[in-house]
Phi, psi and omega in degrees: 000147176296330176201151178284347177274094183273125186249344180203145180226137179216136168255119180276170187300332181273007178090358177290138176261131181245137183231114172277139183227180179288351183216049178118195185227145177234152174229149178234116180220122180052046178066015177249133179260141173229138180244136178241128178224192183299332177296338178263017180078009174284132177305143182292160177101190185285142171271121185263329184205157180224143177214132168263123181274179184294343177264002178091000177283146178257117177267134187238115177263122184239176176292346182233035174116181183257148177219164179224141179249120175222135178052038177080001182244137178263136177230148177240129178288088189297326185269008181289155177303161187307320181303335180285354177252006174278182173293119179267119188254343179196145179218135173219156178246133176268181185285352177264007178078023178254144179266136173254123189234131176251127178243185179297333185225002185217154169238120191232154169231134183216147176293124184301316184294324178292322178292324176296329179294343174091341179236120184218140182255175181301325183289344181272357185244133174253119178260140181248147182217195182298326180294340178272357178105000178292146176289330180196156175263354181273121177284170177238148182272088180222161177296126178052062181279351172229123188219141169261131180269184185291344178267000180087006179278150179255126177257131182237123175266118183241175183299329182252014176136192187260137176234149182234133182234134171261101189306325183289343182263002182263127178292149178289331183237138176245142178274126181298143176290142178271120182272137175240121182268120180275329183188158177228133177237130177236123181053038176085357181247137179290143179258135180290123182259005183284332178241211176293134182276121179236123179265119182294152177293163181136216180291000000 
């Protein structure tokens, strides 16, 4: 094992056993062990979650971002938006081939094939928040904190409770909520909002 502290376990379709640890990832296949660490392009730190997708790729969620293992090679989507380089706490695939990803601060949906391509832009990612009905956007570090059930629904374990998503009923684009500021208080004093807002120096 890469480390005796095992944090995630997965059996892939070919019978290989995968073990995420506090210091990399190990696999056991036909009584042969293989260890993957940062020298193999795996992001450094703890492996938090593992997923085999419908195409046989192994997705690896680590404390320093997401990686994918295909044909024995690990790749990291270097050009992906910043949330994909945060601590990845859970990954699931829906029936449309999209990945649902829970990070320390975000809940995301992304097209798997675009992420496999290695270059993905902000427009290719759908982020979900409280306005979408989530209890929280902060994921939790637990075994299988994002799961697709037999009906195709996605279950998300968050810091403030459990959320359930029916992927086919979710719009691809969300309209941002319009915020209206009623008042601003700085150091106990109300700030005039009729002109340019200036916050005085101090505490």
